[in-house]
PLY file of the C-alpha trace (Angstrom):
ply
format ascii 1.0
element vertex 570
property float x
property float y
property float z
element edge 569
property int vertex1
property int vertex2
end_header
88.31 80.62 -8.83
84.73 82.37 -9.55
82.90 81.86 -12.56
84.67 84.61 -15.20
87.87 83.63 -13.89
86.87 79.96 -14.94
85.94 81.75 -18.26
89.02 83.49 -18.98
91.39 80.17 -17.99
89.17 78.38 -20.27
89.59 81.03 -23.29
93.03 81.06 -22.20
93.95 77.05 -22.80
96.72 76.86 -25.67
94.51 74.25 -27.49
90.87 75.44 -27.08
88.88 74.49 -30.54
88.54 77.11 -32.27
84.87 76.68 -32.38
84.55 76.61 -28.71
86.73 79.64 -28.29
84.63 81.73 -30.86
81.55 80.66 -28.27
83.31 82.29 -25.62
84.41 85.27 -26.99
80.95 86.00 -28.09
80.16 86.34 -24.24
82.61 88.72 -23.61
80.11 91.40 -21.45
76.99 88.92 -20.63
77.34 87.76 -17.30
74.56 85.86 -17.78
75.74 83.54 -20.23
79.14 83.25 -18.50
77.65 82.05 -15.50
75.11 79.93 -16.92
78.39 77.78 -18.65
80.87 78.55 -15.87
78.87 78.81 -12.66
78.23 75.29 -11.79
78.95 71.80 -13.01
77.27 69.09 -15.16
76.70 66.33 -12.54
77.63 63.02 -13.15
74.73 60.38 -12.24
73.12 57.30 -12.55
72.34 58.10 -16.37
75.82 59.94 -16.79
75.91 62.77 -18.02
73.23 65.27 -19.79
72.97 68.80 -21.00
73.64 71.37 -23.77
76.46 71.53 -26.08
78.85 74.42 -25.51
81.88 75.47 -23.69
82.48 75.55 -19.91
82.31 72.61 -17.28
78.29 73.35 -17.17
78.12 72.56 -20.77
78.82 69.18 -23.03
81.47 69.53 -24.76
84.98 67.80 -25.77
86.16 68.24 -22.06
83.67 67.90 -20.20
82.95 64.05 -21.81
87.04 63.26 -22.10
86.71 64.08 -17.68
83.71 61.42 -17.28
85.70 59.00 -19.90
88.37 59.34 -17.86
86.83 58.42 -14.20
85.30 55.84 -15.37
87.98 54.49 -16.85
89.48 54.82 -13.92
86.48 53.26 -11.65
86.96 50.38 -14.19
90.85 49.94 -13.60
89.42 49.52 -9.58
87.38 46.82 -9.75
87.57 43.45 -10.85
85.37 43.98 -14.07
86.86 43.16 -17.21
89.09 46.13 -18.49
86.35 46.32 -21.89
84.50 48.52 -23.08
81.74 49.34 -25.87
80.32 52.65 -26.97
77.55 53.46 -29.36
76.05 56.70 -30.41
73.35 58.01 -32.08
72.58 60.93 -34.90
72.75 63.92 -32.77
75.52 66.70 -33.65
78.91 66.00 -31.77
77.90 62.77 -31.24
81.08 60.47 -33.34
83.29 63.19 -31.97
82.58 62.65 -28.76
82.13 58.87 -29.12
86.03 58.93 -29.91
86.84 61.53 -26.71
85.58 58.12 -24.94
87.22 55.66 -26.80
90.78 57.57 -26.24
90.26 58.45 -22.54
89.57 54.76 -22.24
92.72 53.71 -24.25
94.63 55.63 -22.40
93.91 53.38 -19.37
94.90 50.18 -21.14
91.06 49.59 -21.15
90.33 47.56 -24.84
87.76 49.56 -26.33
84.86 48.24 -28.95
83.18 50.84 -30.78
80.58 50.58 -33.62
81.24 51.79 -36.95
77.84 53.56 -37.48
75.35 55.15 -35.41
73.07 52.54 -33.50
70.32 52.09 -31.01
70.93 52.05 -27.30
69.53 48.74 -26.45
71.85 47.69 -29.29
74.74 49.33 -26.88
73.38 47.40 -23.81
73.09 44.26 -26.24
77.28 45.04 -27.15
78.18 45.23 -23.27
77.00 41.91 -22.67
77.59 40.01 -25.98
81.45 41.24 -25.63
81.45 40.95 -21.94
82.55 44.14 -21.00
83.13 45.89 -17.70
81.41 48.97 -18.88
79.57 50.81 -21.87
78.52 54.07 -23.32
76.19 55.81 -25.38
76.77 59.05 -26.52
72.93 60.36 -26.45
70.49 62.53 -25.19
67.78 60.48 -25.80
64.33 62.45 -26.59
66.08 65.91 -25.63
65.98 68.31 -28.68
68.76 69.35 -30.48
71.10 71.23 -28.55
71.16 68.91 -25.99
73.97 65.52 -25.60
74.68 63.40 -23.54
77.18 60.26 -21.92
74.82 57.53 -20.86
76.61 54.70 -18.40
76.01 51.43 -18.24
77.30 48.57 -15.98
78.66 45.21 -17.39
75.00 43.64 -16.81
73.73 45.94 -19.56
72.01 47.72 -17.36
72.79 52.03 -16.60
74.84 52.51 -13.76
73.39 52.51 -10.31
74.01 54.80 -7.59
76.97 52.74 -5.82
79.33 52.80 -8.85
78.38 55.95 -10.27
79.25 57.80 -6.92
82.78 56.00 -7.43
82.79 57.27 -11.03
81.65 61.25 -9.57
84.66 60.95 -7.08
87.16 59.60 -9.73
86.38 62.33 -12.14
86.45 65.27 -9.45
90.06 63.99 -9.47
90.51 64.51 -13.15
91.70 68.04 -14.61
89.23 69.93 -16.34
90.75 70.47 -19.17
93.30 67.94 -20.55
94.10 66.58 -23.91
94.47 62.86 -25.70
97.57 61.11 -26.05
97.09 60.18 -29.11
94.09 60.35 -32.05
91.58 58.50 -32.46
92.89 56.69 -35.22
96.67 55.80 -34.02
94.85 53.93 -31.18
92.73 52.55 -33.91
95.45 51.31 -35.86
97.56 50.36 -32.63
94.82 48.22 -32.18
93.65 49.27 -28.17
90.51 50.49 -30.00
88.65 47.93 -32.61
85.12 48.56 -34.28
82.73 45.80 -33.74
82.46 43.44 -35.86
79.24 43.74 -38.34
78.23 40.36 -37.58
76.87 41.86 -34.59
73.73 44.11 -36.20
72.90 40.19 -37.90
73.43 38.34 -34.30
70.87 41.67 -32.51
68.42 40.80 -35.19
68.18 36.97 -34.87
68.13 38.17 -30.94
65.18 40.29 -31.16
63.62 37.76 -33.64
63.62 35.39 -31.29
61.35 36.87 -28.49
58.54 36.85 -31.20
55.21 35.08 -30.59
53.34 34.80 -33.46
55.65 36.19 -36.36
54.67 33.70 -38.54
51.26 34.60 -38.73
51.83 38.03 -39.66
52.15 38.18 -42.86
48.57 37.20 -43.64
47.26 40.49 -42.05
48.61 42.32 -45.10
49.93 45.06 -42.21
50.26 48.88 -43.68
52.47 50.71 -41.30
54.13 54.02 -41.24
57.13 55.06 -39.66
59.10 57.74 -38.31
62.77 57.28 -36.95
62.73 60.97 -35.85
65.43 61.63 -37.49
67.44 58.92 -35.42
68.88 55.98 -35.26
66.00 53.40 -35.93
65.88 54.03 -39.30
67.99 50.87 -39.86
67.13 48.57 -37.42
63.17 49.05 -37.31
62.81 48.88 -40.81
65.06 45.70 -41.35
63.09 43.45 -38.13
59.62 44.76 -40.46
60.89 43.69 -43.20
61.67 40.51 -42.01
58.36 39.58 -40.24
56.12 40.65 -43.53
55.05 44.08 -42.44
54.49 46.44 -45.18
56.40 49.76 -43.73
55.90 53.55 -45.78
58.89 55.87 -43.61
58.83 59.35 -43.74
61.02 60.97 -45.80
61.86 64.31 -44.03
62.76 62.08 -41.01
64.41 59.33 -42.48
67.79 60.65 -42.66
69.73 61.42 -39.52
69.70 64.87 -38.54
70.71 66.58 -35.24
69.06 69.73 -36.04
65.73 67.33 -35.67
64.28 70.50 -38.18
60.81 68.83 -38.68
60.42 67.89 -35.00
62.11 70.34 -32.48
61.71 68.01 -29.33
61.68 64.35 -30.98
59.99 62.77 -27.88
57.18 60.09 -28.68
55.79 61.28 -25.51
54.34 64.15 -27.36
51.79 64.86 -29.82
53.94 66.93 -32.10
56.28 63.68 -32.21
54.12 61.93 -34.82
52.80 65.20 -36.70
54.76 64.51 -40.17
53.22 60.81 -40.02
49.86 62.16 -39.58
50.24 64.12 -42.80
51.13 61.03 -44.84
48.90 58.84 -43.15
46.08 61.25 -44.14
46.47 60.25 -47.94
48.16 56.84 -47.68
46.41 52.93 -46.65
47.50 52.50 -43.03
46.96 50.58 -40.24
49.10 52.23 -37.59
51.73 54.72 -37.29
54.90 54.12 -35.10
57.48 56.97 -33.95
61.21 55.96 -32.39
62.98 58.26 -30.37
66.68 59.57 -31.38
68.81 56.85 -30.03
65.39 54.18 -30.63
64.71 53.14 -26.98
61.03 54.59 -27.17
58.18 54.15 -29.15
55.15 56.15 -30.04
52.37 54.19 -31.75
48.61 56.08 -33.09
45.81 54.78 -35.21
43.52 56.16 -37.57
39.84 56.87 -36.27
37.25 58.42 -37.29
38.93 61.93 -39.51
42.04 61.69 -36.92
44.23 59.76 -35.00
44.58 58.25 -31.43
47.99 58.47 -30.15
48.18 56.02 -27.21
50.19 56.91 -24.26
52.67 55.07 -23.15
50.60 53.37 -20.26
47.86 52.10 -22.84
50.55 50.53 -25.17
52.27 49.31 -22.28
49.26 46.97 -21.32
48.13 46.16 -24.34
51.18 44.68 -24.47
51.47 43.06 -21.72
48.41 41.54 -21.96
48.77 40.35 -25.32
51.83 38.40 -24.50
50.55 37.41 -20.96
47.48 35.53 -23.35
49.37 34.71 -25.94
51.55 32.75 -23.48
49.09 31.55 -21.68
46.90 30.04 -24.49
50.06 28.16 -25.85
51.02 26.96 -22.24
54.18 29.10 -22.12
53.89 30.90 -18.74
56.91 29.80 -17.00
56.02 28.84 -12.90
57.14 32.36 -11.01
56.57 34.63 -14.17
57.15 37.85 -13.13
56.55 41.55 -15.00
58.05 44.82 -13.78
57.02 48.77 -13.92
57.88 51.39 -12.69
55.77 53.41 -9.91
55.21 55.88 -11.56
53.36 53.21 -14.55
49.67 52.47 -14.34
48.44 50.08 -11.58
46.17 48.49 -14.48
49.15 46.41 -15.15
48.94 44.97 -11.57
45.02 43.69 -12.60
46.18 42.23 -15.86
49.07 40.20 -14.16
46.66 39.62 -11.62
44.29 37.86 -14.49
47.09 35.52 -15.75
48.53 34.70 -12.54
51.61 36.33 -12.97
53.49 38.28 -10.46
53.75 42.48 -11.08
56.85 44.24 -9.64
56.99 48.21 -8.75
60.46 49.64 -8.89
61.70 53.22 -8.88
61.73 55.23 -12.11
64.10 54.45 -14.59
65.02 51.10 -16.78
67.90 50.11 -14.86
66.10 49.05 -12.16
63.54 46.86 -14.26
66.90 45.85 -15.31
67.96 45.11 -11.65
64.86 42.75 -11.33
66.36 40.93 -14.51
69.39 40.08 -12.55
68.29 39.20 -9.46
66.77 36.37 -11.64
69.83 35.66 -13.48
72.05 35.48 -10.53
69.50 32.41 -9.79
69.60 30.80 -13.21
65.80 32.11 -13.14
65.73 34.97 -15.94
63.26 33.26 -18.28
61.06 34.05 -15.43
60.82 37.40 -16.61
57.80 38.57 -18.90
57.78 41.67 -19.97
58.69 45.25 -18.37
57.82 48.64 -19.18
57.84 52.70 -18.34
55.17 55.17 -19.01
57.47 57.10 -20.60
56.95 55.26 -23.58
59.76 52.56 -22.90
59.53 48.53 -23.36
61.07 45.43 -23.17
60.83 41.95 -24.00
63.46 39.24 -22.89
66.63 39.60 -21.29
69.35 40.18 -23.95
69.67 43.81 -23.53
68.70 45.64 -19.80
67.58 48.35 -21.41
64.20 49.61 -22.74
64.27 48.41 -26.78
61.98 50.16 -29.82
63.34 47.85 -31.70
61.26 44.59 -30.26
58.66 46.88 -29.05
58.19 47.53 -32.85
57.90 44.30 -33.91
55.69 43.05 -31.03
53.36 45.91 -31.89
53.05 45.04 -35.19
52.52 41.35 -34.18
50.02 42.09 -32.01
48.04 44.53 -34.72
48.44 41.98 -37.12
46.60 39.48 -34.38
44.06 41.96 -33.81
43.73 43.18 -37.53
42.44 39.39 -38.70
39.79 39.61 -35.61
38.54 42.88 -37.05
39.94 45.14 -34.53
42.48 47.58 -34.20
44.41 48.74 -31.47
42.38 51.22 -30.47
39.09 49.14 -29.81
41.57 46.64 -28.03
42.24 49.15 -26.19
38.99 50.20 -25.18
38.21 46.72 -24.54
40.98 46.25 -21.77
39.58 49.73 -20.06
36.13 48.06 -20.14
37.62 44.97 -18.32
39.96 46.51 -15.95
37.96 50.05 -15.30
39.11 53.26 -16.59
42.75 54.14 -15.02
43.91 57.69 -16.88
47.32 59.25 -16.38
48.36 62.83 -16.89
52.09 64.34 -16.56
52.66 67.84 -15.58
56.37 68.78 -15.89
57.45 71.97 -14.34
60.90 73.30 -16.12
62.97 75.24 -13.79
65.93 78.05 -14.51
68.78 78.88 -13.95
72.09 77.55 -12.66
70.96 76.36 -9.54
67.85 75.10 -11.11
68.61 71.48 -9.67
68.79 73.12 -6.42
65.34 74.66 -6.57
63.61 71.38 -7.71
64.95 69.72 -4.93
63.69 72.50 -3.00
60.20 72.17 -3.95
60.50 68.59 -3.03
61.36 69.19 0.25
58.77 71.89 0.81
55.98 69.48 -0.17
57.43 66.99 2.27
57.22 69.76 5.23
54.06 70.77 4.01
51.97 67.68 2.70
48.58 68.53 1.41
45.41 67.19 3.41
43.67 66.52 0.14
44.17 66.75 -3.40
41.72 66.86 -6.56
38.57 67.00 -3.42
39.85 63.49 -2.22
41.64 63.28 0.73
45.44 62.12 1.12
44.72 58.64 2.71
48.63 58.06 2.78
52.34 59.51 2.09
54.98 57.08 0.75
57.89 59.18 1.37
61.21 57.45 -0.85
63.43 59.52 0.73
62.95 58.64 4.28
61.67 54.96 3.52
58.21 55.51 5.10
54.93 55.02 4.31
52.53 57.59 6.57
48.85 56.51 7.01
47.18 59.87 7.93
43.93 58.66 9.53
45.84 56.94 12.23
49.60 58.71 11.88
51.15 55.16 11.89
54.39 54.97 9.98
55.97 51.93 8.63
58.49 50.87 6.52
58.76 51.30 3.01
61.36 48.26 1.56
62.58 50.32 -1.78
66.17 52.13 -2.46
66.08 55.98 -1.52
64.96 58.27 -4.00
63.90 62.28 -3.57
60.33 60.97 -4.58
57.08 61.71 -2.88
54.12 59.58 -3.36
50.21 60.33 -2.35
47.65 57.69 -2.21
44.42 59.03 -2.70
41.12 57.20 -2.26
39.37 55.18 -5.33
42.75 54.06 -6.45
43.60 57.91 -7.79
47.24 59.09 -6.95
49.89 61.78 -7.11
53.62 60.84 -7.33
56.21 64.17 -7.39
59.53 63.54 -8.43
62.47 65.37 -9.71
63.77 64.57 -13.15
67.07 62.86 -13.02
68.56 64.31 -16.56
66.82 67.81 -16.74
66.01 71.37 -14.47
62.15 69.92 -13.86
59.82 68.47 -11.12
57.76 66.02 -12.85
54.17 65.05 -11.77
52.12 62.16 -12.54
48.46 62.28 -11.69
46.44 59.15 -11.89
42.57 59.32 -11.89
40.36 56.71 -12.01
36.28 56.37 -12.81
33.60 54.08 -13.33
33.35 56.01 -17.22
36.14 57.46 -19.50
34.42 60.85 -18.86
34.61 60.33 -14.74
37.77 59.69 -14.68
38.87 62.50 -16.96
37.40 64.57 -15.09
39.04 63.55 -11.58
42.38 63.61 -13.66
41.33 67.44 -14.19
40.87 68.35 -10.74
44.02 66.93 -9.59
45.63 68.48 -12.40
44.42 71.94 -10.94
45.40 71.55 -7.63
48.77 70.68 -8.58
49.83 73.00 -10.46
49.09 75.65 -7.12
51.06 73.10 -5.25
53.84 72.83 -7.48
54.10 76.31 -9.99
56.27 76.36 -12.73
58.31 79.33 -13.16
0 1
1 2
2 3
3 4
4 5
5 6
6 7
7 8
8 9
9 10
10 11
11 12
12 13
13 14
14 15
15 16
16 17
17 18
18 19
19 20
20 21
21 22
22 23
23 24
24 25
25 26
26 27
27 28
28 29
29 30
30 31
31 32
32 33
33 34
34 35
35 36
36 37
37 38
38 39
39 40
40 41
41 42
42 43
43 44
44 45
45 46
46 47
47 48
48 49
49 50
50 51
51 52
52 53
53 54
54 55
55 56
56 57
57 58
58 59
59 60
60 61
61 62
62 63
63 64
64 65
65 66
66 67
67 68
68 69
69 70
70 71
71 72
72 73
73 74
74 75
75 76
76 77
77 78
78 79
79 80
80 81
81 82
82 83
83 84
84 85
85 86
86 87
87 88
88 89
89 90
90 91
91 92
92 93
93 94
94 95
95 96
96 97
97 98
98 99
99 100
100 101
101 102
102 103
103 104
104 105
105 106
106 107
107 108
108 109
109 110
110 111
111 112
112 113
113 114
114 115
115 116
116 117
117 118
118 119
119 120
120 121
121 122
122 123
123 124
124 125
125 126
126 127
127 128
128 129
129 130
130 131
131 132
132 133
133 134
134 135
135 136
136 137
137 138
138 139
139 140
140 141
141 142
142 143
143 144
144 145
145 146
146 147
147 148
148 149
149 150
150 151
151 152
152 153
153 154
154 155
155 156
156 157
157 158
158 159
159 160
160 161
161 162
162 163
163 164
164 165
165 166
166 167
167 168
168 169
169 170
170 171
171 172
172 173
173 174
174 175
175 176
176 177
177 178
178 179
179 180
180 181
181 182
182 183
183 184
184 185
185 186
186 187
187 188
188 189
189 190
190 191
191 192
192 193
193 194
194 195
195 196
196 197
197 198
198 199
199 200
200 201
201 202
202 203
203 204
204 205
205 206
206 207
207 208
208 209
209 210
210 211
211 212
212 213
213 214
214 215
215 216
216 217
217 218
218 219
219 220
220 221
221 222
222 223
223 224
224 225
225 226
226 227
227 228
228 229
229 230
230 231
231 232
232 233
233 234
234 235
235 236
236 237
237 238
238 239
239 240
240 241
241 242
242 243
243 244
244 245
245 246
246 247
247 248
248 249
249 250
250 251
251 252
252 253
253 254
254 255
255 256
256 257
257 258
258 259
259 260
260 261
261 262
262 263
263 264
264 265
265 266
266 267
267 268
268 269
269 270
270 271
271 272
272 273
273 274
274 275
275 276
276 277
277 278
278 279
279 280
280 281
281 282
282 283
283 284
284 285
285 286
286 287
287 288
288 289
289 290
290 291
291 292
292 293
293 294
294 295
295 296
296 297
297 298
298 299
299 300
300 301
301 302
302 303
303 304
304 305
305 306
306 307
307 308
308 309
309 310
310 311
311 312
312 313
313 314
314 315
315 316
316 317
317 318
318 319
319 320
320 321
321 322
322 323
323 324
324 325
325 326
326 327
327 328
328 329
329 330
330 331
331 332
332 333
333 334
334 335
335 336
336 337
337 338
338 339
339 340
340 341
341 342
342 343
343 344
344 345
345 346
346 347
347 348
348 349
349 350
350 351
351 352
352 353
353 354
354 355
355 356
356 357
357 358
358 359
359 360
360 361
361 362
362 363
363 364
364 365
365 366
366 367
367 368
368 369
369 370
370 371
371 372
372 373
373 374
374 375
375 376
376 377
377 378
378 379
379 380
380 381
381 382
382 383
383 384
384 385
385 386
386 387
387 388
388 389
389 390
390 391
391 392
392 393
393 394
394 395
395 396
396 397
397 398
398 399
399 400
400 401
401 402
402 403
403 404
404 405
405 406
406 407
407 408
408 409
409 410
410 411
411 412
412 413
413 414
414 415
415 416
416 417
417 418
418 419
419 420
420 421
421 422
422 423
423 424
424 425
425 426
426 427
427 428
428 429
429 430
430 431
431 432
432 433
433 434
434 435
435 436
436 437
437 438
438 439
439 440
440 441
441 442
442 443
443 444
444 445
445 446
446 447
447 448
448 449
449 450
450 451
451 452
452 453
453 454
454 455
455 456
456 457
457 458
458 459
459 460
460 461
461 462
462 463
463 464
464 465
465 466
466 467
467 468
468 469
469 470
470 471
471 472
472 473
473 474
474 475
475 476
476 477
477 478
478 479
479 480
480 481
481 482
482 483
483 484
484 485
485 486
486 487
487 488
488 489
489 490
490 491
491 492
492 493
493 494
494 495
495 496
496 497
497 498
498 499
499 500
500 501
501 502
502 503
503 504
504 505
505 506
506 507
507 508
508 509
509 510
510 511
511 512
512 513
513 514
514 515
515 516
516 517
517 518
518 519
519 520
520 521
521 522
522 523
523 524
524 525
525 526
526 527
527 528
528 529
529 530
530 531
531 532
532 533
533 534
534 535
535 536
536 537
537 538
538 539
539 540
540 541
541 542
542 543
543 544
544 545
545 546
546 547
547 548
548 549
549 550
550 551
551 552
552 553
553 554
554 555
555 556
556 557
557 558
558 559
559 560
560 561
561 562
562 563
563 564
564 565
565 566
566 567
567 568
568 569
């Protein structure tokens, strides 16, 4: 069936919701629009589904969401895991609707389903999966994407996002499910019957107490009289972040225009804490109000951004910088308290700064590097948990503003991160320093290792294929030099090889497979190239090293210029 025939089939489906039907009727005669929605299918990966909302199999709607949930339910029924699921959702358009669609699909399969009664952060779903001893979990969210997106994030019994093996089985189950089907009963009927249940409100307090237990010097925070400006970016962080900051004695001024849930994100069209625009409204308030610190969390509150007033403006810390500050603070305080366990370890993704490794060395802590995606960090915790050694985990982070201290959840948590950032800022404030000055001190100690990211967006229904082809071309014809530096080693995470250029020697790379290439250059400089797992993009992670900040920035600019030629955006 071609995409026109598929569009016609959807148009004639008898119970098609009026809103979707109208959108399809508006496509009449627009071949590009029909092909975009019906010429491909959203792919289920380890993070689940994510896409633009609208009609068709290549968009997120009640049918694609239901099909994914039915596939996941079929997978769960075929395992020995508890036949129990927890579901959470964020502030995006249709998030509650998609939650109810998923819940009904699980209930039809006889799976006990627990649903948050109100929107809640992604890490709270990860927590609930473990707390309620579920076989799986779902979050309806597109994380930090713009408002036209939504997604279905899928979690395993350990509270981690699904890994490759179970995700592949779920995909097989999805393909066996009819693309268009209707639920047997309404959400309300299943709720009344008891197969679907609302999570007890007490789980919020349990979560708060668990997060607070991760503090190190919380009793000293009130003395610092810390002034924080906070924005939840119209998302789920408004309630839990404010509550945690209130309990530890932080004075919080919330950005009013971004306080309440808003799926349009009118004052921040791209609510990604990695971008400078995410804190634009916060800067306006901070320019007129007393402020030690600015914090912003993304819509599902698993990422956090931090900025500090500096001179006449503000200095926004990168995800790498905040991660290094938190890592150093946690290790420093725990070492002083003689609280570091034997065999302590931290975890970072391969695209995250290697400065973190040197910080760990100072305190005798092991640093483990894993593939991109917080599930791999969670996987390292799980390995130790299976041996009864999870307490050895100190901290995990990714350069994309995701952080976790503690083992209560297995996804990044901006709530615990907000608490720790406030605690750390209070600790430095009592010493007469702010976090910008603390970061500069780390650079002076460990050297200037600066990071840059290039994101190349690809267009069309075959965008993912284009991304894979670009990686393959780069694999087949690797550059000899980048940014004026010779390529010393090429790490191919798909072939699991390390090639040393000078000798031609090829050794094994011990890592799960992933379509990633890493070019190691002289002096600790590097470039890593990977396709995005959730969007039609190629992402390039650059590391520039120098004796001074200026030298590192100059090297970073040279790497950037060369890579934009090698991997051009459309």
